[in-house]
C-alpha positions, -999 to 999 in steps of 0.1 A, spaced: -467 334 893 -471 321 857 -478 283 858 -473 259 830 -510 252 832 -518 287 828 -498 291 796 -511 258 784 -545 271 786 -538 304 769 -524 286 740 -549 262 740 -577 290 739 -560 309 713 -556 283 688 -567 248 676 -544 222 689 -544 183 685 -516 181 715 -503 207 737 -480 202 766 -463 230 787 -435 223 814 -416 249 832 -405 262 867 -422 296 868 -396 314 848 -386 292 820 -411 272 800 -412 246 771 -440 241 748 -448 212 724 -474 224 703 -492 201 675 -515 220 650 -529 216 618 -523 255 615 -485 248 611 -489 232 579 -468 248 552 -455 275 578 -418 280 587 -407 275 621 -406 312 626 -441 315 615 -451 285 637 -436 302 667 -453 336 659 -486 318 658 -480 305 693 -469 341 704 -501 356 688 -521 330 707 -506 341 740 -510 374 733 -498 402 759 -489 375 784 -459 369 761 -445 406 765 -458 410 802 -457 376 820 -436 350 801 -398 356 802 -386 325 783 -408 300 762 -390 275 740 -412 257 716 -413 225 695 -440 227 669 -452 201 648 -480 194 623 -502 161 630 -480 145 604 -446 154 617 -459 146 652 -469 110 638 -435 104 625 -417 113 658 
């Protein structure tokens, strides 16, 4: 079974994050990702970057992942 912790670990190993949190029930997950890598990127590009960090896991193991992505400045303003 896929766990929030294993998804968080995969994202964390695949990209630089300042804050990363993943919650979920084993089938549906939600990630909050704060990364400088998102600066100047559209929401679609940010999500694609997270998918890239997950690699094959996104296609094979993770069925539903909703994301909130922020730059450090956006996160600070939250």
